[in-house]
C-alpha positions in Angstrom: -7.4 -11.9 49.8 -8.5 -11.6 46.1 -8.1 -13.3 42.7 -6.5 -16.7 42.6 -6.2 -16.9 46.4 -9.9 -16.3 46.9 -10.7 -19.0 44.5 -8.3 -21.4 46.3 -9.9 -20.6 49.6 -13.4 -21.2 48.3 -12.2 -24.5 46.9 -10.7 -25.5 50.2 -13.8 -24.5 52.2 -15.9 -26.6 49.8 -13.7 -29.6 50.3 -13.7 -29.1 54.1 -17.5 -29.4 54.2 -17.3 -33.2 53.9 -15.2 -33.4 57.1 -17.2 -31.0 59.2 -20.1 -33.3 60.3 -17.6 -35.4 62.3 -15.0 -32.7 63.0 -13.8 -32.1 66.5 -12.1 -29.2 68.3 -8.9 -31.2 68.4 -8.8 -31.0 64.6 -9.1 -27.2 64.8 -6.3 -27.1 67.4 -4.1 -29.1 65.1 -4.8 -26.8 62.2 -4.0 -23.7 64.4 -0.8 -25.5 65.4 0.2 -26.0 61.7 -0.6 -22.4 61.1 1.9 -21.5 63.9 4.6 -23.6 62.0 3.8 -21.9 58.7 3.8 -18.4 60.3 7.2 -19.1 62.0 9.1 -19.4 58.7 9.0 -17.0 55.8 11.0 -19.5 53.8 8.4 -22.2 54.3 5.6 -19.8 53.3 7.5 -18.9 50.1 8.0 -22.6 49.3 4.4 -23.4 49.8 3.2 -20.6 47.6 5.9 -20.8 44.9 4.2 -20.9 41.5 7.1 -22.7 40.0 6.5 -25.7 42.3 3.8 -28.3 41.4 0.9 -28.8 43.7 2.1 -32.3 44.5 5.5 -31.0 45.5 4.1 -28.5 47.9 1.6 -31.0 49.3 4.5 -33.5 49.9 6.4 -30.8 51.7 3.6 -30.3 54.1 3.1 -34.0 54.7 6.8 -34.3 55.5 6.5 -31.5 58.1 3.4 -32.7 59.9 3.4 -36.4 59.3 3.0 -38.3 62.5 2.5 -35.1 64.5 -1.2 -34.5 63.7 -4.3 -36.5 62.6 -4.7 -37.7 59.1 -7.5 -35.2 58.6 -5.4 -32.3 59.6 -2.5 -33.4 57.4 -4.9 -33.9 54.5 -6.4 -30.4 54.9 -3.0 -28.7 55.2 -1.6 -30.6 52.3 -4.6 -29.8 50.2 -4.2 -26.1 50.9 -0.6 -26.3 49.8 -1.5 -27.9 46.5 -3.5 -24.9 45.5 -2.4 -21.6 44.0 -1.8 -18.5 46.2 -1.2 -15.0 45.1 0.9 -14.0 48.1 2.9 -15.9 50.7 0.7 -14.7 53.6 -2.5 -15.9 51.9 -2.0 -19.6 52.7 -1.7 -18.8 56.4 -4.9 -16.7 56.2 -6.7 -19.5 54.5 -5.5 -22.0 57.1 -6.7 -19.7 59.9 -10.1 -19.5 58.2 -10.4 -23.3 57.9 -9.4 -23.9 61.5 -11.9 -21.3 62.7 -14.6 -22.8 60.4 -14.0 -26.2 62.1 -14.6 -24.6 65.5 -17.7 -22.9 64.3 -18.9 -26.1 62.8 -18.6 -27.9 66.1 -20.9 -25.1 67.6 -23.2 -25.7 64.6 -23.4 -29.4 65.4 -24.5 -28.5 68.9 -27.1 -26.3 67.3 -28.4 -29.1 65.1 -29.5 -31.1 68.2 -30.7 -28.2 70.2 -34.4 -27.2 70.7 -33.9 -23.8 69.1 -32.0 -24.9 66.1 -29.3 -22.2 66.0 -28.6 -21.7 69.7 -25.0 -23.1 69.5 -24.0 -20.6 66.9 -25.8 -17.8 68.7 -24.0 -18.7 71.9 -20.7 -18.6 70.1 -21.4 -15.2 68.5 -22.6 -13.8 71.9 -19.4 -15.0 73.6 -17.2 -13.4 71.0 -19.1 -10.2 71.1 -19.0 -10.1 74.9 -15.3 -10.6 74.9 -14.8 -7.7 72.5 -17.0 -5.5 74.6 -15.0 -6.3 77.7 -11.7 -5.5 75.9 -13.1 -2.2 74.4 -14.1 -1.0 77.9 -10.8 -1.8 79.6 -7.6 0.0 78.6 -5.4 -2.2 80.8 -6.6 -5.3 79.1 -6.0 -3.7 75.7 -2.4 -2.8 76.7 -1.8 -6.3 78.1 -3.0 -8.0 74.9 -0.8 -5.7 72.7 2.3 -6.1 74.9 4.9 -7.6 72.6 7.0 -9.0 75.5 4.1 -10.9 77.0 4.1 -14.6 76.2 1.3 -16.4 74.3 0.6 -18.5 77.4 0.2 -15.3 79.6 -2.2 -13.8 77.1 -4.2 -17.0 76.9 -4.5 -17.1 80.7 -5.7 -13.5 80.7 -8.5 -14.0 78.2 -9.7 -17.2 79.8 -10.1 -15.2 83.0 -12.1 -12.6 81.2 -14.6 -15.1 79.7 -14.8 -17.9 82.3 -18.3 -18.9 81.3 -17.8 -18.8 77.6 -18.2 -22.0 75.5 -15.2 -24.1 74.7 -15.5 -23.1 71.1 -15.4 -19.4 72.0 -12.4 -19.9 74.3 -10.4 -21.6 71.5 -11.1 -18.7 69.1 -10.5 -16.0 71.6 -7.3 -17.6 72.9 -6.0 -18.0 69.3 -6.7 -14.3 68.6 -5.0 -13.2 71.8 -2.0 -15.4 71.5 -1.5 -15.3 67.7 -3.2 -12.2 66.3 -1.0 -12.4 63.2 -0.5 -8.7 62.8 -3.9 -7.4 63.7 -5.5 -6.4 67.0 -6.9 -9.4 68.9 -10.3 -7.8 69.0 -10.3 -7.4 65.3 -9.5 -11.1 64.7 -12.2 -12.1 67.2 -14.6 -9.9 65.2 -13.5 -11.7 62.0 -14.2 -15.0 63.7 -17.7 -13.7 64.7 -18.3 -12.7 61.1 -17.5 -16.3 60.0 -19.9 -17.6 62.6 -22.7 -15.2 61.5 -22.3 -16.3 57.9 -22.5 -19.9 59.0 -25.6 -19.2 61.0 -27.3 -17.9 57.8 -27.3 -21.5 56.6 -30.1 -22.1 59.2 -32.3 -19.3 58.0 -34.5 -19.3 54.9 -35.9 -16.0 53.6 -38.8 -16.7 51.3 -40.4 -14.1 49.0 -43.9 -14.9 47.7 -46.5 -13.0 45.7 -49.3 -13.2 48.2 -49.9 -14.0 51.9 -49.8 -17.7 52.7 -52.2 -19.8 54.7 -51.0 -21.8 57.7 -51.3 -25.0 55.7 -49.1 -23.5 53.0 -46.6 -22.3 55.6 -46.5 -25.8 57.1 -45.9 -27.3 53.6 -43.2 -24.7 52.9 -41.4 -25.5 56.2 -41.5 -29.2 55.5 -40.5 -28.8 51.9 -37.5 -26.6 52.7 -36.4 -28.8 55.6 -36.4 -31.7 53.2 -34.7 -29.8 50.4 -31.8 -28.7 52.7 -31.7 -31.7 55.1 -32.0 -29.7 58.3 -34.7 -27.7 60.2 -34.6 -24.1 59.0 -36.0 -21.0 60.5 -38.3 -19.7 57.7 -39.0 -15.9 57.3 -41.7 -15.2 54.7 -41.8 -11.8 52.8 -44.8 -10.9 50.6 -43.7 -9.2 47.4 -46.5 -8.7 44.9 -44.0 -7.6 42.2 -42.2 -10.9 42.4 -42.0 -12.7 39.1 -42.2 -16.5 39.2 -44.2 -17.0 42.4 -41.4 -17.8 44.9 -37.8 -16.9 45.7 -35.8 -18.6 48.4 -32.5 -17.5 50.0 -30.6 -19.7 52.4 -27.2 -18.4 53.2 -25.4 -17.4 50.0 -27.7 -19.6 47.9 -30.6 -18.0 46.1 -33.3 -20.1 44.3 -36.0 -18.6 42.2 -38.6 -19.8 39.8 -36.1 -20.2 37.1 -34.4 -23.0 39.0 -37.3 -25.3 38.1 -35.6 -28.6 39.1 -35.0 -27.3 42.7 -38.3 -25.4 43.3 -40.8 -27.2 41.1 -41.6 -29.9 43.7 -41.8 -27.3 46.5 -44.2 -25.1 44.5 -46.4 -28.1 43.8 -46.5 -28.8 47.5 -47.6 -25.3 48.3 -50.3 -25.5 45.6 -51.7 -28.4 47.6 
């Protein structure tokens, strides 16, 4: 996905963030269900990505299709996607799949937020997805069963649930989706893509901090408190000493990078470290 579709996906993901703190696995299941409807009709995909139609027209079409069948949140998310611009008919389905998976991952993240280790929920999800792919890679019969075009989605779902009986509910949903509805790729590849999304989400819990000189324990404690306050969650802080660093401090959390040039964000934190 590139160009206008990438921009639309980024916008949709940003809008989704507001719903994630209270999102449930039911919301993800509803979004995956809407994805199934979109994937089942080439005409519908063309209508939802037709550049000659207005965003409001496409949004109304989605609401007409799903109204009363899913929650208001699911309808809003799907209608919002339809209102955006897409370079190819398939892209809206890919985006919907990403949003649904992100909801599942966020539920695991919410479990992390209340756990003792901070990121255990996301780690558990990643481990379960990786374990499934290892199992598939080592068993040719399972590979054939998952690629069998005549096998029903229900049969494939039953198979993968037997392969990972102790996996988290979040992992089972993503694995079952990949097995039953791989959307033209190998199920293991789709599971790997879901794992990549989870790993990217996990980076939001890790702060990599570059400083010009080693820090005292007091400074480290202040750094931890300052970053936790800045991001509103307890982060795992990794400190790197880089004498060549210009500006005194550089912080990276996920995709966001802050350096000394971002005075409004780092000024207070630097003053705390100075004591």
